[in-house]
C-alpha positions in Angstrom: 33.4 16.4 29.6 31.5 13.1 29.5 27.8 12.7 30.0 26.6 9.3 31.1 23.0 8.9 29.8 21.2 5.7 30.9 18.8 5.4 28.0 17.0 2.1 27.7 19.8 0.3 29.5 22.6 1.7 27.3 25.5 4.0 28.4 26.4 6.6 25.8 29.3 9.1 26.1 30.1 12.1 24.0 32.1 15.2 24.6 33.4 18.4 23.2 36.9 17.1 22.4 35.8 13.8 20.9 34.6 12.9 17.4 32.6 10.0 18.9 29.0 11.1 19.4 25.4 10.2 19.4 23.8 11.4 16.1 20.9 13.8 16.7 19.7 15.5 19.8 19.2 13.4 22.9 16.5 14.2 25.5 18.0 15.5 28.7 18.0 13.5 32.0 15.2 15.8 33.2 13.1 15.0 30.2 13.7 11.2 30.6 12.6 11.4 34.2 9.5 13.5 33.3 8.0 11.3 30.6 9.7 7.9 31.0 12.3 6.2 28.9 11.4 5.7 25.3 8.2 7.7 25.4 7.5 10.8 23.4 7.6 14.0 25.5 4.4 16.0 25.8 6.0 18.8 23.9 6.4 16.6 20.9 2.9 15.1 21.3 1.7 18.7 20.8 4.2 19.4 18.0 3.1 21.7 15.2 2.6 20.2 11.8 5.9 21.4 10.5 7.6 19.2 13.1 5.6 16.0 12.1 6.7 13.5 9.6 4.3 10.7 8.5 6.6 8.2 6.9 6.5 4.5 5.9 9.1 2.0 4.8 8.5 -0.4 1.9 10.4 -2.8 -0.4 10.6 -6.4 -1.6 10.5 -9.1 1.0 13.8 -9.7 2.8 15.3 -6.4 1.6 15.7 -5.4 5.3 12.7 -3.1 6.0 11.9 -4.4 9.5 15.6 -4.6 10.4 16.1 -1.0 9.3 13.0 0.0 11.4 14.4 -1.8 14.4 17.7 0.1 14.1 15.9 3.4 13.8 13.9 2.7 17.0 17.1 1.7 18.8 19.0 4.7 17.6 16.2 7.0 18.5 16.1 5.6 22.1 12.8 3.9 21.8 14.0 0.3 22.5 16.5 -1.1 24.9 18.1 -3.4 22.3 18.0 -4.0 18.6 15.5 -6.7 17.7 16.3 -9.3 15.1 13.9 -10.8 12.7 15.6 -14.2 12.9 15.4 -14.1 16.6 11.7 -13.2 16.6 12.0 -10.3 19.0 11.3 -7.3 16.8 9.0 -4.5 18.0 7.2 -4.1 14.7 6.6 -7.8 13.9 4.5 -8.4 16.9 2.0 -11.0 15.6 2.7 -14.7 16.3 2.4 -15.5 12.6 5.0 -12.8 11.8 7.5 -14.0 14.4 7.1 -17.6 13.5 7.7 -17.0 9.8 10.2 -14.1 10.0 8.2 -11.9 7.7 6.0 -8.8 8.0 2.3 -9.6 7.5 0.5 -6.5 8.6 1.5 -2.8 8.6 2.5 -1.7 12.1 2.7 1.9 13.3 4.9 3.6 15.9 5.7 7.2 16.8 9.1 8.4 18.1 11.1 11.6 18.4 14.1 12.6 16.4 15.8 16.0 16.4 12.9 17.7 18.0 10.5 16.3 15.5 7.9 13.5 15.8 8.1 10.7 13.3 4.9 8.7 12.8 6.4 5.6 11.2 4.7 2.7 9.4 6.5 -0.6 8.7 4.8 -2.4 5.7 5.0 -6.0 4.4 7.1 -7.0 1.4 5.3 -10.2 0.5 3.0 -9.9 -2.6 0.1 -11.6 -0.7 -0.1 -8.6 1.6 0.2 -5.8 -0.9 -3.1 -4.3 0.4 -1.2 -3.3 3.6 1.2 -1.3 1.5 -1.6 0.2 -0.5 -3.6 1.4 2.5 -0.4 2.8 4.1 0.7 4.8 1.0 -2.8 6.3 0.9 -2.1 8.3 4.1 1.6 8.7 4.2 3.5 11.9 3.3 6.8 10.2 2.6 8.5 6.8 2.4 11.8 5.1 2.7 12.3 2.7 -0.1 14.8 -0.1 0.9 16.7 -1.9 -1.8 19.0 -4.9 -1.5 22.5 -4.1 -2.7 23.1 -7.7 -3.6 19.8 -8.5 -5.5 19.1 -5.0 -6.8 15.5 -3.8 -7.3 13.2 -6.8 -7.3 9.7 -7.4 -8.4 7.8 -6.3 -5.3 10.0 -3.2 -5.0 8.7 -2.1 -8.4 5.1 -2.8 -7.2 5.5 -0.7 -4.1 7.2 2.1 -6.1 4.1 2.2 -8.3 1.9 2.3 -5.3 3.8 5.3 -4.0 3.5 6.9 -7.4 -0.3 6.4 -7.3 -0.6 8.5 -4.2 2.3 10.9 -5.1 4.3 9.9 -2.0 7.9 11.3 -2.1 10.6 8.7 -1.4 14.2 8.4 -0.2 16.1 5.3 -1.3 18.2 3.4 1.3 20.5 0.8 -0.4 20.9 -1.8 2.3 23.2 -4.7 2.8 26.3 -2.9 1.5 28.4 -5.2 3.7 27.3 -8.3 2.0 29.4 -10.2 -0.6 28.4 -9.4 -4.2 26.9 -6.1 -3.1 26.8 -3.6 -6.0 25.7 0.0 -5.6 26.3 0.7 -9.3 23.9 -2.1 -10.4 21.2 -0.9 -8.0 21.5 2.6 -9.2 21.1 1.4 -12.8 18.0 -0.5 -11.8 16.4 2.7 -10.5 16.7 4.2 -13.9 15.6 1.2 -15.9 13.0 -0.4 -13.6 11.6 2.6 -11.7 12.0 5.2 -14.4 13.5 7.7 -11.9 16.9 9.4 -11.8 18.8 8.6 -8.6 20.3 11.6 -6.8 23.3 10.1 -4.9 23.9 12.0 -1.6 26.6 9.7 -0.3 29.6 7.7 -1.5 30.1 4.3 0.1 33.5 3.7 1.6 34.3 0.1 0.5 31.9 -2.6 -0.4 31.1 -6.1 0.9 33.3 -7.0 3.9 35.3 -3.8 3.3 32.3 -1.5 3.7 33.2 0.7 6.7 31.3 3.9 6.2 30.0 6.6 3.9 31.1 10.1 2.7 28.4 12.8 2.9 28.8 14.5 -0.5 27.2 17.8 0.8 29.9 18.6 3.3 32.6 16.0 2.5 32.5 14.5 5.9 33.2 10.8 6.4 31.1 8.7 8.8 32.2 5.3 10.1 30.7 3.0 12.7 33.2 1.2 14.8 30.8 -0.6 17.0 28.4 -3.5 16.6 24.6 -3.6 16.4 24.3 -3.0 20.2 26.0 0.4 19.7 24.8 3.7 18.4 28.2 5.3 18.4 29.9 6.5 15.2 32.8 8.6 14.1 32.3 11.6 11.8 35.3 13.5 10.5 36.1 16.2 7.9 37.5 14.3 5.0 39.5 17.3 3.7 41.5 17.3 7.0 42.3 13.6 7.2 45.9 12.6 6.2 46.3 9.6 3.9 42.8 10.0 2.4 43.7 12.1 -0.7 42.5 9.5 -3.2 39.2 9.0 -1.4 38.8 12.8 -1.2 39.3 13.3 -4.9 36.7 10.7 -5.7 34.3 12.4 -3.3 34.9 15.8 -4.9 34.2 14.4 -8.3 31.0 12.7 -7.0 30.0 15.9 -5.3 30.3 17.9 -8.6 28.2 15.3 -10.4 25.6 15.4 -7.6 25.2 19.2 -7.9 25.0 19.0 -11.7 22.2 16.4 -11.4 20.4 18.5 -8.8 20.6 21.6 -11.1 18.9 19.6 -13.8 16.1 18.5 -11.4 15.4 21.8 -9.7 15.3 25.2 -11.5 15.7 27.3 -8.4 18.9 25.5 -7.5 20.0 25.7 -11.1 19.9 29.5 -10.9 22.1 29.5 -7.8 24.5 26.9 -9.2 25.1 29.0 -12.3 25.4 32.1 -10.3 28.5 30.6 -8.6 30.0 29.5 -11.9 29.2 25.8 -11.4 31.8 25.5 -8.7 30.7 22.9 -6.1 33.0 24.5 -3.5 31.0 27.8 -3.8 27.5 26.2 -3.5 25.6 27.5 -0.4 24.5 24.5 1.7 21.1 26.0 2.6 20.4 26.3 -1.2 21.5 22.7 -1.8 19.4 21.3 1.1 16.4 23.3 -0.1 17.0 22.0 -3.7 17.2 18.4 -2.5 14.0 18.8 -0.5 12.1 20.3 -3.4 13.4 17.6 -5.7 12.3 14.9 -3.3 8.8 16.3 -2.7 8.1 16.8 -6.4 9.5 13.3 -7.2 11.8 14.8 -9.8 14.6 12.6 -8.4 15.3 9.9 -5.8 17.8 10.8 -3.1 20.0 7.8 -2.4 21.7 6.7 0.9 23.8 3.7 1.7 24.2 1.4 4.7 23.9 -1.9 6.4 20.9 -2.0 8.8 21.8 -5.3 10.3 25.2 -3.8 11.5 23.5 -0.5 12.4 25.5 1.4 9.8 23.9 4.3 7.9 20.7 4.5 9.9 21.3 7.9 11.5 21.6 9.7 8.1 18.3 8.1 7.1 16.6 9.5 10.1 18.1 12.9 9.5 17.1 12.7 5.8 13.5 12.1 6.9 13.5 15.4 8.7 15.5 17.4 6.1 14.0 16.1 2.8 10.6 14.5 3.3 7.5 16.7 3.6 5.5 17.7 6.6 1.7 17.5 6.5 1.4 21.1 5.4 3.8 20.7 2.4 1.4 18.3 0.6 -2.2 19.5 0.7 -3.8 16.6 -1.0 -6.9 14.5 -0.6 -8.7 17.4 1.1 -10.3 20.6 0.1 -10.1 24.0 1.7 -13.7 24.0 2.8 -12.9 21.7 5.8 -11.0 24.6 7.3 -10.6 23.9 11.1 -13.4 21.3 11.2 -12.4 17.7 12.0 -11.8 15.5 8.9 -10.0 12.2 8.9 -9.6 9.2 6.7 -9.9 5.6 8.0 -7.2 3.4 6.4 -6.9 0.4 8.7 -8.9 -1.6 11.2 -7.6 -4.2 13.7 -9.3 -6.0 16.5 -7.9 -6.1 20.1 -9.3 -8.8 22.4 -9.9 -6.2 25.2 -10.5 -2.9 23.4 -12.4 -4.2 20.4 -12.1 -2.6 17.0 -9.1 -0.2 16.7 -9.8 2.3 13.9 -6.6 3.7 12.4 -7.0 7.2 10.9 -5.1 10.0 9.3 -6.3 13.3 10.6 -6.3 15.9 7.9 -7.8 18.9 9.7 -9.3 19.8 13.0 -8.9 17.8 16.2 -10.3 14.6 17.6 -11.0 14.5 21.3 -11.5 11.4 23.4 -15.2 10.8 23.9 -16.2 13.0 20.9 -18.9 12.0 18.4 -18.0 12.0 14.8 -20.0 11.6 11.6 -19.2 8.8 9.3 -19.9 10.1 5.8 -19.8 6.8 4.0 -22.0 4.9 6.5 -24.3 7.9 7.1 -24.1 7.5 10.9 -22.8 9.0 14.1 -20.1 7.2 16.0 -18.3 7.8 19.3 -14.5 7.8 19.6 -14.5 6.7 23.2 -10.7 6.8 23.4 -7.9 8.2 21.3 -4.7 6.2 21.2 -1.2 6.7 19.9 0.1 3.2 19.0 3.6 1.9 19.2 3.4 -1.5 17.4 1.3 -3.5 20.0 1.6 -0.9 22.8 -1.0 1.7 23.4 -0.7 5.2 24.8 -4.0 7.0 25.5 -4.2 10.7 24.6 -6.8 13.4 25.5 -6.9 14.5 21.8 -5.1 14.3 18.5 -4.6 17.1 16.0 -4.3 17.6 12.3 -1.4 15.9 10.5 -1.3 12.9 12.8 -1.9 9.2 12.5 -3.8 7.9 15.5 -6.3 5.2 16.6 -9.8 5.6 17.9 -11.6 3.0 20.1 -15.3 2.5 20.2 -16.4 2.9 16.6 -18.7 0.1 15.5 -19.4 0.9 11.8 -16.2 2.4 10.4 -14.4 0.4 7.7 -11.3 1.1 5.6 -11.9 4.0 3.2 -14.4 5.9 5.3 -14.4 9.7 5.7 -15.0 11.0 9.2 -16.2 14.5 9.9 -16.9 16.5 13.0 -20.7 16.9 12.5 -23.5 15.6 10.3 -24.0 19.1 9.0 -20.8 18.8 7.0 -22.0 15.4 5.9 -25.3 16.9 4.7 -23.5 19.5 2.6 -21.4 16.7 1.1 -24.3 14.5 0.2 -26.3 17.4 -1.2 -23.3 18.6 -3.3 -22.7 15.2 -4.8 -26.4 14.4 -5.3 -26.0 11.0 -3.7 -27.3 9.2 -0.7 -30.3 10.4 1.1 -30.5 13.5 -1.1 -31.1 11.7 -4.3 -34.4 13.4 -5.0 -35.6 16.2 -7.2 -35.7 18.8 -4.4 -32.2 18.2 -3.4 -31.0 18.0 -7.0 -32.4 21.5 -7.6 -30.8 22.8 -4.4 -27.4 21.4 -5.6 -27.8 23.3 -8.9 -28.1 26.5 -7.0 -25.2 26.0 -4.7 -21.7 27.4 -5.4 -19.1 24.9 -6.6 -17.1 25.0 -3.4 -18.7 22.2 -1.4 -17.0 19.4 0.4 -16.3 16.0 -1.0 -15.5 12.6 0.3 -11.8 11.8 0.7 -10.6 9.6 -2.2 -10.4 5.9 -1.4 -7.8 3.4 -2.3 -7.3 0.6 -4.8 -8.3 -2.8 -3.4 -6.8 -5.7 -5.3 -8.9 -8.5 -6.6 -8.5 -11.9 -4.9 -6.8 -14.5 -7.0 -7.3 -17.7 -4.9 -10.3 -19.0 -3.1 -11.3 -22.1 -1.1 -14.1 -23.4 1.0 -14.0 -23.2 4.8 -15.8 -25.5 7.2 -16.0 -26.2 10.9 -16.2 -29.6 12.6 -19.7 -29.0 14.0 -22.6 -26.6 13.4 -22.1 -25.3 16.9 -18.9 -23.6 15.8 -20.5 -21.9 12.8 -21.5 -18.7 14.6 -17.9 -18.3 15.9 -16.6 -18.9 12.3 -18.9 -16.2 11.0 -17.9 -13.7 13.7 -14.2 -14.4 13.1 -14.5 -14.0 9.3 -16.6 -10.8 9.8 -13.8 -9.3 11.9 -11.1 -10.4 9.5 -12.9 -9.0 6.5 -13.3 -5.7 8.3 -9.6 -5.6 8.9 -8.6 -6.8 5.4 -10.4 -5.4 2.4 -8.6 -7.9 0.1 -10.2 -10.8 1.9 -13.6 -11.7 0.6 -16.2 -14.1 2.1 -19.2 -15.4 0.1 -21.7 -18.3 0.1 -21.6 -21.0 -2.6 -24.5 -22.7 -4.3 -24.6 -25.4 -1.6 -24.5 -22.8 1.2 -20.8 -23.5 1.9 -18.6 -20.6 3.1 -16.0 -19.5 0.5 -13.0 -17.4 1.4 -11.1 -15.6 -1.3 -7.6 -14.1 -0.8 -4.4 -12.8 -2.5 -2.4 -16.1 -2.4 -1.6 -19.3 -0.6 0.2 -17.6 2.3 -2.6 -15.1 2.7 -5.3 -17.8 3.1 -3.0 -19.9 5.3 -2.6 -16.9 7.7 -6.4 -16.5 7.8 -6.7 -20.1 8.9 -4.1 -19.7 11.6 -5.6 -16.5 12.9 -9.1 -18.1 13.1 -7.6 -20.8 15.3 -5.4 -18.6 17.5 -7.4 -15.4 17.8 -11.0 -16.7 17.5 -10.6 -20.3 18.7 -12.1 -21.7 15.5 -10.5 -24.9 14.2 -11.4 -24.5 10.5 -10.8 -26.9 7.7 -10.0 -25.4 4.3 -10.7 -27.0 1.0 -8.2 -27.1 -1.9 -7.1 -23.8 -3.3 -8.8 -22.8 -6.5 -7.9 -20.0 -8.9 -10.3 -17.0 -8.9 -11.2 -16.8 -12.5 -13.4 -14.1 -14.0 -16.0 -14.3 -16.8 -16.6 -11.9 -19.6 -18.3 -11.6 -23.0 -16.7 -13.3 -25.9 -18.8 -11.3 -28.5 -21.2 -8.4 -28.3 -24.9 -9.0 -27.5 -28.1 -7.1 -27.3 -31.1 -7.7 -25.1 -34.4 -6.1 -24.2 -36.7 -6.6 -21.2 -40.2 -5.3 -20.5 -41.1 -5.4 -16.8 -44.1 -4.4 -14.7 -42.8 -3.7 -11.2 -44.6 -2.7 -8.1 -43.5 0.1 -5.7 -45.4 2.1 -3.1 -48.8 0.6 -4.0 -48.4 1.3 -7.7 -47.2 -0.6 -10.8 -44.6 0.8 -13.1 -44.0 -0.4 -16.7 -40.4 -0.3 -17.8 -38.8 -1.2 -21.1 -35.0 -1.4 -21.2 -32.7 -2.4 -24.1 -29.0 -2.9 -23.5 -26.1 -3.4 -25.9 -23.2 -5.2 -24.1 -19.6 -5.7 -25.3 -16.3 -6.7 -23.9 -13.8 -4.0 -23.0 -11.1 -3.8 -25.8 -7.7 -5.3 -25.1 -6.2 -8.8 -24.7 -4.4 -7.9 -21.4 -7.0 -6.7 -18.9 -5.4 -5.4 -15.7 -7.3 -2.5 -14.0 -10.3 -3.2 -16.2 -10.5 -6.7 -14.8 -11.1 -5.3 -11.4 -14.3 -3.5 -12.6 -17.5 -5.2 -13.5 -18.8 -2.4 -15.6 -16.1 -0.3 -17.3 -18.2 2.2 -19.3 -21.9 3.1 -19.4 -23.2 5.2 -22.3 -26.5 5.7 -24.0 -27.8 6.4 -27.4 -28.6 10.0 -28.3 -32.3 9.7 -29.0 -35.0 12.2 -28.0 -36.6 9.7 -25.6 -33.3 8.9 -23.8 -32.3 12.5 -23.8 -35.5 13.4 -22.0 -35.0 10.8 -19.3 -31.2 10.9 -18.9 -30.5 14.6 -19.0 -31.5 17.4 -16.6 -31.6 17.5 -12.8 -32.2 13.8 -12.2 -29.9 12.5 -14.9 -27.0 11.7 -12.7 -29.2 9.9 -10.1 -30.9 7.8 -12.8 -27.6 6.9 -14.5 -26.2 5.9 -11.1 -29.1 3.7 -10.4 -28.8 1.9 -13.8 -25.1 1.6 -13.3 -25.6 0.1 -9.8 -28.1 -2.4 -11.1 -25.6 -3.5 -13.8 -22.7 -3.8 -11.3 -24.8 -5.8 -8.8 -25.8 -8.2 -11.6 -22.1 -8.6 -12.7 -21.0 -9.2 -9.1 -23.5 -12.0 -8.5 -22.7 -15.0 -10.6 -21.5 -15.7 -14.1 -23.2 -18.3 -16.3 -20.1 -20.5 -16.7 -18.7 -21.1 -13.3 -20.5 -18.5 -11.1 -17.4 -16.2 -11.1 -18.0 -12.4 -11.2 -18.4 -10.9 -14.7 -15.7 -8.4 -15.6 -14.7 -6.0 -18.4 -18.1 -5.2 -19.8 -19.1 -2.0 -21.6 -22.8 -1.2 -21.6 -24.8 1.1 -23.9 -28.4 1.9 -23.2 -30.3 1.7 -26.5 -33.8 2.1 -25.3 -35.5 3.2 -22.0 -39.2 3.7 -21.8 -40.7 4.6 -18.4 -42.5 7.4 -16.5 -40.4 10.4 -15.6 -41.2 9.9 -11.9 -40.3 6.2 -11.7 -38.3 5.3 -8.5 -34.6 4.8 -9.0 -34.6 1.4 -7.2 -36.9 0.1 -10.0 -34.5 1.3 -12.6 -31.7 -0.5 -10.8 -33.7 -3.7 -10.6 -34.6 -3.6 -14.3 -31.0 -3.1 -15.3 -30.0 -6.0 -13.1 -32.6 -8.3 -14.6 -31.7 -7.2 -18.2 -28.0 -7.9 -17.6 -28.6 -11.3 -16.1 -30.9 -12.4 -18.9 -28.4 -11.2 -21.5 -25.5 -13.1 -19.9 -27.5 -16.3 -20.0 -28.0 -15.9 -23.7 -24.6 -14.5 -24.6 -21.3 -16.4 -25.5 -19.1 -16.2 -22.4 -15.4 -16.9 -21.8 -13.2 -17.3 -18.7 -10.5 -14.8 -17.8 -7.4 -16.2 -15.9 -5.0 -14.2 -13.7 -1.5 -13.8 -15.2 1.5 -13.3 -12.9 4.6 -11.3 -13.7 7.7 -13.4 -12.8 11.4 -12.8 -12.2 13.5 -15.9 -11.8 17.2 -15.9 -10.9 18.8 -19.1 -11.8 22.4 -20.4 -12.1 23.5 -20.9 -15.8 23.8 -24.7 -15.4 20.1 -25.0 -14.5 18.8 -22.4 -17.0 17.7 -24.8 -19.7 15.7 -26.9 -17.2 13.9 -23.9 -15.7 13.2 -22.3 -19.1 11.8 -25.5 -20.6 9.5 -26.0 -17.6 8.3 -22.4 -17.7 7.5 -22.3 -21.4 6.1 -25.9 -21.4 3.8 -27.1 -18.7 3.6 -23.6 -17.1 2.3 -22.0 -20.3 4.7 -19.2 -19.6 6.0 -16.5 -21.9 9.5 -15.1 -21.6 9.8 -11.3 -21.7 13.6 -11.0 -21.2 16.8 -12.8 -20.3 19.7 -11.0 -18.8 23.1 -12.4 -18.0 24.4 -11.1 -14.7 27.9 -11.7 -13.6 26.9 -11.9 -10.0 23.4 -13.5 -10.0 23.7 -15.7 -13.0 20.8 -15.6 -15.4 17.8 -13.3 -14.6 14.7 -14.4 -16.5 11.5 -12.3 -16.6 8.2 -13.3 -18.1 4.6 -14.1 -17.4 2.7 -17.3 -16.5 -0.9 -18.2 -15.6 -1.4 -18.4 -11.8 -3.1 -21.8 -12.2 0.2 -23.4 -13.3 2.3 -21.8 -10.5 0.8 -23.5 -7.5 3.6 -25.2 -5.6 6.2 -23.6 -8.0 8.4 -22.6 -5.1 9.1 -26.2 -4.1 9.4 -27.3 -7.7 12.1 -24.8 -8.6 14.1 -25.6 -5.5 14.1 -29.3 -6.5 15.0 -28.4 -10.1 18.0 -26.3 -9.1 19.1 -27.9 -5.9 17.9 -24.9 -4.0 20.1 -22.4 -6.0 17.4 -20.5 -7.8 15.0 -17.9 -6.5 11.9 -16.3 -7.9 9.2 -13.7 -7.2 5.9 -13.0 -8.8 3.2 -10.3 -8.7 -0.2 -10.1 -10.3 0.0 -8.5 -13.8 -3.3 -8.8 -15.6 -6.2 -11.0 -16.7 -6.4 -12.6 -20.1 -8.9 -14.9 -21.9 -8.4 -18.6 -21.3 -7.6 -20.6 -24.5 -10.6 -22.4 -25.9 -9.0 -25.9 -25.6 -8.3 -25.4 -21.9 -11.6 -23.8 -20.9 -13.5 -27.2 -21.1 -10.8 -28.8 -18.9 -11.0 -26.0 -16.3 -14.8 -26.2 -16.2 -14.6 -30.0 -15.7 -12.0 -29.7 -13.0 -13.6 -26.9 -11.0 -15.2 -28.9 -8.2 -15.1 -28.3 -4.4 -13.6 -31.2 -2.5 -13.8 -30.5 1.2 -11.9 -33.7 1.9 -8.7 -32.1 0.9 -7.3 -29.7 3.4 -4.4 -27.3 3.7 
């Protein structure tokens, strides 16, 4: 029999006597008429958590993430045709800036059905300037598809996003893409997983051919071969039992050997499967498939191994097995109980991970719902802002399309409209009563007083807590931004305020001459900000020359004491504070350089013990820490950059026991500022990790330039028979401006490079004076 199913303008046919079929279960004609082509049926909107998958896709730029996503949507019946990045008609890259440049700039979410499950899918950027989008996505995802280029292997940004997934314990499945390209190498990419990602690959498929001869894959679990005879406009494929195909004996033998190796690897990764594997005598043919599937799933969820699939997304080959693997191997929301505590029970609790602005709807608040239910029109309590907000509407977003819902339940990613205060990282609760319990249990916020502290001491240790936030990277570039007339200044401020609310990695400050300063992650990041100001907020802004965002720190330890008489509440308080400040140990400062105050300790004297122990100790220490951090964030004595990597030790503190905490914070701030003016300070410069692929004939030129004027340091040189010479190393960001154009000229366009932020390091003394002399703002130069 043949079923003609008009799905998004396509005609599909499959029957009982044909090996040609549509992978997965299709909605029936009745379902399509009921809920509309490409939309999620109501039954899946109300799907239980075990039928929900919150999954993202991440990799290096140009590895094929967006193309893979577009093929998934096409295969799942969400779109009428497969969009192409080069053509600028993809669903997920919907911003003008994305389509013009052919890259993903912002994480885009979409929901679609597959095999009676609902997949909430997030496509993330691969460019290093937009790594914050990957960070915020990983914070709320339950699983991820890591896409790797079979030609270039695992590149720098792929390693970065892998570490981001590790940071939030996100299980991953690897999809080795571009197997149809010349010079594709599955073996090399697998070796990179072991050496660069420090993870053992668990190969679930065997590619049939490589390069132009890539025609399909063999599923090692059931020894079935899958081939795709059509082009990108087709979702048809042919799946056959390899053991029954004549003339395939050699391929079958290779598959049997690979299958045996896969089961042996799986036994090493999962103890439960190991027991089953030994019980059948280590015979792959006797392994129970349910046991194998369960073992792969446990291995994936525990990150003991990395399941590997092959394909070519551009030609729509290998996409269906990826979709099936999402359902079979990646966890549902109930499999990973993380970032929440049991006390939330059935009460609403959600985490805000992204904000965007719609010209009609206003701020769109993206959230991951961890428990309870959010109804349209309901009021929620923002724990971080200590305020009540109204979710006027609840929306399920498909890239830039909006589907309003009456409510959304636990385990989902959704969007709320109408919230005025929420920002990335906020915890939303159903009522302020829950918020009061949290604030009381942590001894922070409005309960920072003696009465509340004593109440906390008497409470059981099962109170609620804020959901953990995310790591926000420090900006590495900055520039001034100006408008042509003062009349446009309010529009500029509104636009920058909205953009900063959307992007935590974007910072806006005011300089000494009251000029507006924008700080971002790179040249492209700031260029996109300028373009968005013009197109979305109608502000024609002029940007000054890009400057490197240095940091300042102590060169040698110092000690300082202040004696202050400060008024509060109609009374004067005498405070004496002595601090001992020193630089955080280490020449390479990475995470520490993102913190103004790394450690705060105090001397063990009777006077300090009396003030900094007991019920109010935590509140007092927090006030002192906040004052020190505020001082470090203000301006450094050299070039007004933030001060970083400082350890503080309280040597002396003399004050009344009932002194207000805000006066403690102010005293700490003044003491720190005065100490910095007297101390010896040095600059810290951002160092980038680089990977350069260069033909052998141009290697000497590139190496000499990197280690000479770029002040670079070579970490490793690897000769690759396919790529040529792969050079890895480090170089200061200040020397890499315009490096992309330079290396193209040096190598006639044959070399390529990528870089990611690595760490901060002190600037050499002979260069510091030059940098200080050259750090001027010249608003006449524009970008």
